[in-house]
DRENPA-613363 format. One record per residue: x, y, z of N, C-alpha, C, O in turn; residue in one letter. Coordinates in steps of 0.2 Angstrom, whole numbers, plus 5000, padded with zeros to 4 digits. Example, Ala and Ser with C-alpha at 12.3 -4.5 7.8 and 13.67 -1.06 7.14 Angstrom:
506649725039506249785039506649845039507149835042A
506449895035506849955036506450005039506750065040S
This chain:
505449385058504849385063504549305063504649275058M
504349285068504049215069503449205065502949245066T
503449155061502849135057502349105062502449065067A
501649115061501149085064500749035060500649045055S
500748975063500448915060499848885064499848885070I
499248875060498648845063498648775061498648755055L
498648725066498548655065497848635066497648645072V
497448605061496748585062496748515061496848485056V
496648475067496648405066496148375072496248405078D
495748325071495348305076495648255081495348235086D
496248225079496648185083497148215088497548245086E
497048215095497448255100498148235099498548275100P
498348175098499048155098499348185092499948205093D
499048185086499348225080499448295082499948325080I
498948325084498948395086499548415090499948465089R
499648375096500148385100500848375097501248415098T
500848325093501548305090501748355085502348385086L
501248375081501448435076501648495080502048535078V
501248515085501348575088502048575091502348625091Q
502248525095502848515098503448525093503948555094D
503348485087503848495082503948565079504548585079I
503448595078503448665075503648715080504048755078L
503448705086503748755091504448745092504848795094E
504748685092505448675092505848705087506448725088D
505448725081505748755076505648835076505748865071E
505348855082505248925083504648955080504649015078D
504248915077503548935075503048955080503148915085Y
502649005079502049015084501548965082501248975076H
501248925086500748875084500048875088500048885094V
499548885084498848875087498548805084498748785079Q
498148775089497848715087497148715087496848755091V
496748675083496048675083495848605082496148565077A
495348575085495148505085494548495080494448435078E
494248545077493748535072493648605069493948655070D
493148605064493048665060492748725064493048775062A
492348715069492148765073492748805076492748865076A
493148765079493748795083494248825078494548875079A
494248795072494648825066494448895064494848945064A
493748895063493448965062493549015067493749075066R
493548995073493649035079494349065079494549115081N
494849015078495549035078495749085072496149135073A
495349075066495449125061495149195063495449245061L
494649195067494449265069494849295074494949355074R
495249255078495749285083496349305080496649355082Q
496549275075497249295072497249265065497049205063R
497549305060497749285054498349245054498849275055R
498349175052498949135052499349145046499049175041P
499949125046500449125040500349065036500549065030D
500149015039500048945036499548905040499448905046L
499148865036498648815040498848745037498848735032I
498848705042498948625041498248605043498048605048L
497848575038497148555038497048485037497248455031L
496748445042496648375041495948375037495548415037D
495948325033495348315028494748285032494248305031I
494848225036494348195039494248215046494648195050W
493648255047493548275054492748265055492348255050M
492548255061491848235063491348285061490848265058P
491448355061490848395060490848415053490348405049D
491448455051491448475044492148455041492648465044T
492148415035492748395033493248445030492948505029D
493848435029494348485028494248515021494348575020G
493948475016493848495009493248555009493348605006I
492748535013492248585014492448655017492248705015S
492848645022493148705025493648745021493548805021L
493948705017494448735012494048775007494148835005L
493448745005493048775000492748845003492648894999K
492548835009492248895013492748955013492549005012E
493348935015493848985015494049015008494249075008W
494048975003494249004997493749044993493949074988S
493149054996492649094993492749164994493149184999Q
492549214990492549284991493249304990493549304984G
493649334995494349364994494849304993495449324992A
494649244994495149194993495449165000495249195005G
495849115000496149095006496549145009496949185006L
496549145016496949195020497649185020498049235021P
497849125018498649105018498649035015498149005013C
499249015014499348945011499048895016499148895022P
498748845013498448785016498748725014498848705008V
499048685018499248615017498848565020498648565026V
498548515016498048465018498448405020498948385018M
498148375026498448315029497848265029497348275030M
498048195027497548145027497848075027498448065024S
497548035031497847965031497447915026497547865025G
496947945023496447915018496447955011495947955008H
497047975009497048015003496947974997497147914997G
496648004992496647984985496748034980496748094982N
496848014974496948064969496448114968496548174967V
495748094968495248144967495248194973495148254971E
495348174979495348224984495948274984495848334985T
496548244982497048284981496948334975497148394976A
496648314970496448364964496048414966496048474964V
495448394970494948444972495348494977495148554977E
495748474982496048514986496548564982496548624984A
496848544977497248584973496848634969497048694969T
496348614967495848654963495648714967495548774965R
495548704974495248754978495848794981495648844985L
496448784979496948824981497448804986497848834988G
497348734988497848714993498548714990498648694984A
499048724995499748724992500048654991500348644986Y
499848614996500148544995499748494999499248515002D
499848434998499548375001500048325004500448295000F
499948315011500448265014500048215017499448225020I
500248155017499948095019500148075026500748085028E
499648045030499848015037499947945036499747915031K
500447915040500747945046501247995043501547985038P
501348045047501748105044502448085045502748065050L
502848105039503548105039503748175042503648225039S
504148175048504248235051504748275046504648345046L
505148245043505648285038505248315033505348375031A
504748275030504348305024503948365027503848415024K
503648355033503248405036503548465036503348525034L
504148465039504548525040504748555033504748615033L
504948515029505148545022504548575018504648625015L
503948545019503348575016503148635019502948685016V
503148645026503048705029503548755027503348815026V
504148745027504648795025504548815018504548875017E
504348775013504248785006503648835005503648875002R
503148815009502448855009502548925011502348965008A
502948935017503048995019503449035015503349095014L
503949005012504449045007504049065001504149114998E
503649014998503249034992502749084994502649134989A
502449095000502049145001502449215002502149265000E
503049205005503449265005503649294998503649354997R
503849254994504049274987503449294983503449344980L
502849264984502249294981502049364983501849404979A
502149374990502049444993502449494990502249544988R
503149474989503649514986503449534979503549594977E
503249484975503049494968502449534967502449584963N
501949534972501449574972501649644973501449694970R
502049654978502349724979502749754974502649814972G
503149704970503449734964503049754959503149804955L
502449714958502049734952501649804954501549844950R
501549814961501149874963501649934962501449984961E
502349914963502849974962503149984955503650004955R
502749954950503149954944503250024941503750034937V
502950074944503050144942503450184947503450244947D
503650144952504050184957504750164957504950114954S
505250204960505950194960506050144966505750154971V
506350084964506550034969506950064975506850044980V
507450094973507950124978507950204977507950224971E
507950244982508050314981508650334977509250304978P
508650374972509150394967509450454968509150504969V
510150464969510450524971511150514974511150464978G
511650554973512250544976512550614979513150624980S
512050664979512350734981512450724989512250684992S
512750774992512850784999512250775003512150745008V
511750815000511050825004510750755004510450725009V
510750724998510450654997510750605001510450555004F
511450595001511750545005511650555012511550505016E
511650615015511450625022510750605023510650575029A
510250615019509650585020509550515020509250485024L
509950475015509950405015510250375021509950325024L
510750405024511050385030510550395036510550345040E
510250445036509750455041509150405041508950375046Q
508950395035508450345033508650275036508250235039A
509250255034509550185036509550185044509450135047R
509750235047509850235054509150225057509050185062R
508650265055507950265058507650195056507350165061V
507850165051507550105049507750045054507350005055A
508350055057508549995061508149995068508249955072G
507750055069507450055076506650045074506450075069H
506350015079505649995077505150055079504650035083D
505350115078504950165079504450185074504550175068T
503950225075503550255070503850315067504250355070W
503750325061504050375057503550425053503150395050V
503650485054503250535050503650555044504150595045L
503450545038503850565032503550625029502950615027I
503850685029503550745026503950765020504550745019T
503550795016503850825009503350845004502750825005G
503550884999503050904994502850844990503150784990E
502250854986502050804982502550784977502850824974S
502650714976503150694971503850694973504250684969G
503950704979504650714981505050644983505650644984S
504650594983504850524985504750494991505150454994G
504250514995504050495002503950415002504150385006K
503550394997503350324996503950284995504050224998R
504450304991505050274989505450264996505750204997T
505450315000505850315006505550265011505850235015F
504850265011504550215015504750145014504850105018A
504750125007504950055005505650045007505849995009H
506050095006506850095008506950075015507350035017Y
506550115019506650095027506350025028506649995033M
505850005025505549935027506149885025506249835029H
506449895019506949845017507549845021507949795021R
507649895025508249905029508049895036508449915041H
507449875038507249865045507249795047507349745043S
507249775053507149705056506549675053506449615054P
506049715051505449685048505449665041504949655038R
506049675038506049665031505749605028505549605022R
505749545032505449485029504749485030504349445027T
504449535034503749535034503349575029503749605024G
502749585029502349615023502449695024502549725029P
502449725018502449805018501749815015501549805009F
501249845019500549855016500449925016500549965021V
500149955011500050025010499250035010498849995008E
499150095013498450115012498450195011498850235014V
498050215006498050285004497450315008496850295006A
497650355012497150385017496550415013495950415015A
496750455008496250485004495750445000495250474998G
495950384999495450334995494950305000494550274997S
495050315006494550285011494150335015494550385017I
493550335016493250385019492550365022492250315020A
492350395028491750375031491650305033492150285036G
491150275031491050205033491550155030491550105032S
491850175024492350135021492950125024493350075023G
493150175029493850175032493850115037494350085037A
493350105041493450045046493549985043494049945045A
493149955038493249885036493949885032494249835032P
494149935028494749945025495349935029495849895028E
495349965035495849965039495849905044496349875046L
495249895047495249845052494849775050494849735054F
494649775044494249715042493549705045493349755048G
493249655044492549645046492449575047492749525045S
491849565051491549495052490849495050490449455053E
490649535046489949545044489749485040490149455036E
489149455042488849405038489249335040489149285036G
489549335046489949275048490549255044490849205046G
490749305040491349295036491949345038491849405038R
492549315039493049355041493449385035493649355031V
493449455035493849485030494449525034494249565038V
495049515032495649545035495749615032495849625026Y
495849665037495949735034496749745034497149705035G
496849805031497549825030498049815036498549795036R
497749835042498149825048498349755050498849745052L
497849715049498049645050498449615045498849565046E
498349635039498849605033499549625035499949595032Q
499649685038500349705039500649675046501149695048A
500249635049500549605055501249575054501449545049N
501649595059502449575059502749615054503349595052N
502449665050502849705045502749775046502649805052G
502649805040502549885040501949905037501749875032T
501549955040500949985038501150055035501350095040L
501150065029501250135026500650175025500250145021F
500450225028499850265028500050325024500450375026I
499850335017500050385013499550445014498950435014D
499750505014499350565015498850555021498250555021E
499250545027498850525033498350585035497850565039V
498550645033498050695035497350695032496950725034A
497350645027496650645024496150595028495650585026D
496450565033496050525037495550565041495650615044L
494850545041494350585045494450565052494850525054D
494150605056494250605064494050535067494350515071M
493550505064493350445067493850385066494050345070Q
494150385060494650345058495250355062495650315064A
495450425063496050435067495950415074496450385077Q
495350415077495250395084495350315085495750295089V
495050285080495050215080495850185079496050135082R
496150215074496850195072497250205078497750165080L
497250265082497650285087497550225093498050205096L
496950205094496750155099497150095097497350055101S
497050075091497350005089498050005089498349955091A
498450065087499150065087499450065094499950045095L
499150105098499450115105499250045109499750025113T
498650015109498549955113498749895109498749835112S
498949895103499149835099498549785098498749725098R
497949815098497349765098496849805095496749865097R
496349775092495749815089495249765088495349705088F
494649785086494049745084493949755077493949815074H
493749705073493549705067492849735067492449735072R
492549765061491849785061491449725062491549675059V
490949725067490549675069490849625072490549565074A
491449625074491849575078491749585085491549635088G
491849525089491749525096492349525100492449555105V
492849475097493449465101493949515098493949525092E
494449545102494949585100495449545096495549485097P
495849585091496349555087496949585089497049645089V
497449535090498149565092498449595086498349565080E
498849645087499249675081499949695083500049725088S
500349685078501049705079501349735072501549695068D
501349795072501549825065501949885067501849915072V
502349905062502749965062502350015058502249995052R
502250075060501950125056502350175053502750205056V
502350185046502650245043502150285040501750255036L
502050345041501550385038501850445034502350465036A
501550465029501750515025501250575024500650555024A
501550635023501050685022501450745018502050755019T
501050785014501350835011501050905014501250955012R
500650905019500350965022500750965029501050915032V
500651025032500951035039500451015044499951045045D
500650955047500150925052500150965058499550965062L
500651005060500551045066500051095065499651115070E
500051125059499451175058498751135057498351165060E
498751075055498151035055497851025062497251035064Q
498351015067498151005074497951065077497451065080V
498251125075498051195078497351205075496951235079R
497151185069496551205066496051155068495451155066E
496151105072495751055074495551005069495050965070G
495950995064495850945059496150885059496050835056R
496650875064497050815065497150815073497350855076F
497050745075497150735083497850745085498350725082R
497950785090498550805093498950745095499550735094E
498550695099498850635102499050585096499650555097D
498750585091498950545085499550575082500050535080L
499550635081500150675078500750655082501250645079Y
500750665089501350645092501550575092502150555093Y
501050525092501250455091501550445084502050405084H
501350475079501650465072502350495072502750475068L
502350555075502950595074503550575079503850625081N
503550515081504150495085504850515082505250545085V
504850495076505450515072505250545065504950505061V
505450605064505250635058505750625053506350625054P
505550625046506050615041505750665035505250655032L
506150715034505950765030506250755023506950755023A
505850745018506150735011506250805007505650835006I
506750825005506850895002506550894995506550834992P
506350944993506050954986506650944981507250954983P
506550924975507150914970507550974969508150974968L
507251034970507651094968508151104974508651144973R
508151074980508551084985509151024984509651034988E
509150984980509650934978509750924971509750874968H
509750984967509750984960510350954957510350934951A
510850944961511450904959511250834957511650804953Q
510750804959510450744957510050734951509850684949D
509950794948509450794942509750754936509450714933V
510450754935510750724930510750644931510550604926S
510850624937510750554939510050524938509950474936E
509550564940508850544939508650544932508350494930L
508950594928508750584921509050524918508650494914L
509650504919509950444917509550384919509450334915S
509350384925509050324928508350314925508250254922F
507950364924507350354920507450344913506950304910Y
507850374910508050364903508150284902507850254898L
508550254906508750184905508150144907508050094904D
507750164912507250124915506650124909506450064908R
506450174906505950174901506150144895505750114891F
506850154893507050124887507050044887506850014883L
507250024893507249944894506549924895506349874892R
506149954899505449924900504949934895504549884894R
505049984891504549994885504849984878504550004873E
505449964878505749954872505750014867505550004861A
505850064869505850134865506550144862507050114864L
506550184856507150194853507650234858507450274862P
508250224857508850254861508850324860508850354855Q
508850364866508850434865509250464871509350424876R
509550524871509950544876509850624876509750654871S
509950654882509850724883510550764880511050744881F
510450814876510950854874511250894880510950894885S
511850914880512150954885511751014887511751034893A
511551054882511151114884510451094887510251124892D
510151044885509551024888509650994895509251014900A
510150964897510250934903510450994908510250994914E
510851044905511051104909510451144911510351164917R
509951144906509351184908508951144913508651184917Y
508851084913508451044918508751044924508451044929L
509451054925509751054931509551124935509651134941R
509451174931509251244933508551254934508251304937Q
508151204932507351204932507151204939507451164943Y
506551234941506351234948506051164950505951154956E
505751124945505451064947504851064952504951044957W
504351104951503751114955503451044957503151034962P
503450994952503150934953503650884956503550824956G
504250904957504850864960504950804955504950804949N
505150744959505450684955504850654950505050634945I
504250664953503750634949503650674942503550644937R
503750744942503750784936504350764932504250754926E
504950754934505450734930505350664927505550654921L
505150614931504950554928504450554922504550524917K
503950594923503450604918503650634912503550624906N
504150684913504450724907504850674903504850674897L
505250634906505750584903505250544899505450524893V
504750514902504350464898504050494892503950464887Q
503750564893503450594888503950614882503750604876R
504550634883505050644878505250584874505350584868L
505250524878505450464874504850444870504950414864L
504250444872503650424868503550464862503350444857I
503550534863503250584858503850604854503750624848L
504450604856505050634852505350574847505150524848G
505750604843506150554839506850584838506950644839D
507250544835507950564835508350544841508150534846G
509050534840509450504845509550554851509750534856P
509450624849509650674855509050714856508650734852E
508950724863508350764865508650834866509050854870I
508350884862508650954862508350994867507850984870S
508651054868508451104873507751124870507351134875L
507651144864507051164862506451114863505851134865D
506651054862506150994864505950994871505350984873E
506451004875506251004883505851064884505351064888V
506051124882505651184883504951174881504451204884R
504851144875504151144872503751094877503151104878A
504051044879503750994883503551024890502951014892A
504051064893503851094899503351144898502951154903L
503451184893502951244891502251214890501751244892G
502151154887501551124886501151104892500551114893G
501551084897501251064903501051124907500551134910A
501451184907501251244910500651274907500251304911S
500651274900500051304897499451264899498951304900A
499451204899498851164901498651184908498051194909R
499151194913498951214920498651284920498151294923L
498951324916498651394916497951394913497551434915Q
497851354908497251354905496651334910496151354910Q
496851274913496351254919496251304924495751314926M
496851344926496751394931496251444928495851474932A
496351474922495951524919495151504919494751534920S
495051434917494451404917494151404924493551424925Q
494551394929494251384936494151454938493651464943A
494451514936494351574938493651604935493351654937E
493451574929492851604925492251594930492151534932S
491851644930491251644934490651644929490051644931T
490751644922490151654917489751584917490051534916E
489151584918488751524918488451514911488251554908L
488451444910488251424903487551424902487251364902P
487151484902486451484901486151454895485651434894F
486651444890486351424883486451344882486351324877D
486551314888486651234888486051204891485751244896R
485851144890485351104894485651104901486151114903P
485151094906485251104913485751054915486251074919L
485750994913486250944915486950964913487450954917R
487050984907487751004905487951074908488551074910E
487451114910487651174913487851154921488351184923A
487551114924487651094930488351064931488751074935R
488551014926489150984925489751034924490251034927E
489651084920490151134919490251174925490851194927A
489751194929489851234935490151194940490651214943F
490051124941490351084946491051074944491551074948E
491251064937491951064935492351124937492851124940R
492051184936492351244937492451254945492951274947T
491951244948491951244956492451204959492851224963Y
492451144957492951094960493651104958494151094962L
493751134952494451144949494751204954495251204956Q
494251254955494551314959494651294966495151314969R
494251254969494351234976494951184976495351184981Q
495051144971495651104971496351144971496851134975L
496351204967496851244968496951274975497551284977R
496451294978496451314985496751264989497151284994E
496551204988496751144992497451114990497651064993A
497751144985498451124983498451044981498851014982S
497851024978497750954976497550904981497450844979G
497450924987497250874992496550864992496150914993S
496350804991495650784991495350784998494750804998V
495750775003495450775009495250855011494750865014G
495750895009495550965010494950995006494551035008E
494950965000494450984995493750964998493250994998L
493750905001493150875004492850925010492250935010A
493350955014493150995019492851065016492351085018K
493251085011493051155007492351145004491951185004L
492251085001491651074997491051045001490451044999A
491251025007490750995012490450925009489850915009G
490850885006490650825003491050765006491550775009M
490750705006491050645008491550625003491350624997E
492150605005492650595001492550534996492750544990R
492150484998492050424993491650454987491750444981T
491150494989490650524983491150574979491050584973H
491550614983491950664979492450634974492550654969L
492750574976493150544971492750524965493050524959Y
492150494966491750474960491650534956491650534950R
491450594959491250654955491850674951491850694946K
492450684954493050704951493250654945493350684940L
493150594946493250544940492750554935492950554929K
492150564936491650574931491750644927491550644922A
491950694931492150754928492750764924492950814921L
493150704925493850704921494350754925494750774921G
494350764931494750804935495250764939495050714943I
495950774938496450734941496750774946497050824945D
496650764953496950804958497750814957498050864960P
498050764954498850774954499050834949499550854950N
498550854945498650914941498750974945498951024942D
498550974951498551034955499051034961499051084965Y
């Protein structure tokens, strides 16, 4: 994808020269003659790199750099340019986050080298952030069964086309992993991969999170803008409320949107991958999800089968996670006995790959001895089932704690009520919010305060 560069300099000849050179190298270039024009350019579009002159008539480059570095930090790498540079100025620019400092008259060879290095450094930093965020995820889908190989082939085929994809599957089946996989095999692989968990944003928080804002005169870039020229992955898209659905559909179909409190529209070029564990067609019939958004997202469907439907991959997954946790956490070497592995290949895996991963980690941390026995596996799986059964029985209880203080009694009732409703909602916080008649941001805080984890349901 073509990188976008903003050139800020008060000298017309330099602006034109730099613009011509960079455009000859196939960069998209915006120019600004002063700080006011630079601020306006940032409102119009988030650049991938800024070339910023230090000495300008209205506001100098250091002051502008300081302004941009406040709050969420610089929007992209900034390279300072000056014909009157000194050590103190260079040190101050570096302290404020500038990537580099080049002197005028400009050496064209050095300019292109610095631009290339700055863009590459930002790309690597973005990839490193993604790797840190995926530290508990599988980098590549794991499996070699006939079912899984066919799924990988379909994912690779779909990845090569710039269409929207709706990824469906049970919780823990690997939808997020396949989204990463398709991005890495797509023409947008060098662009950003930006995730948004629909269930974590609600009400008034959804708009600035997705679309950014210009409140208080400061530009904040939302997830949609951060994903420009790349991929936007919307996890559990069914949890988006109706207002967010309307605004998202408009932004994606028109390829432009307004930030919160913004006046000028912002151009957007993203590929959308959305995931859901619920039946969106049923959500549409019940009026909980917009039909037009559903058909836009469902251009190409990709259904991830539950682990029980490709149980031939269980042995490979067990080996993968054993090796991964042994290396990452420096745990004592252990391996599954033949009986234990045979038992796990026949197990139903209601929690899918996530349950398998958690089981392996738990057995490595809590167990000892070189071999993981069948009894140890049964005990670990039985302990998890017993805990869920205990929570279910607690949720079924209607006895009110009249012998407790009002605050404790209220908390006990709220915990029992929300646990029971979560079971009805199959762990979906968006569905729980509808059943309980609560705003999702408040609901997430309430669940956390009561020690309830939706993933347990």
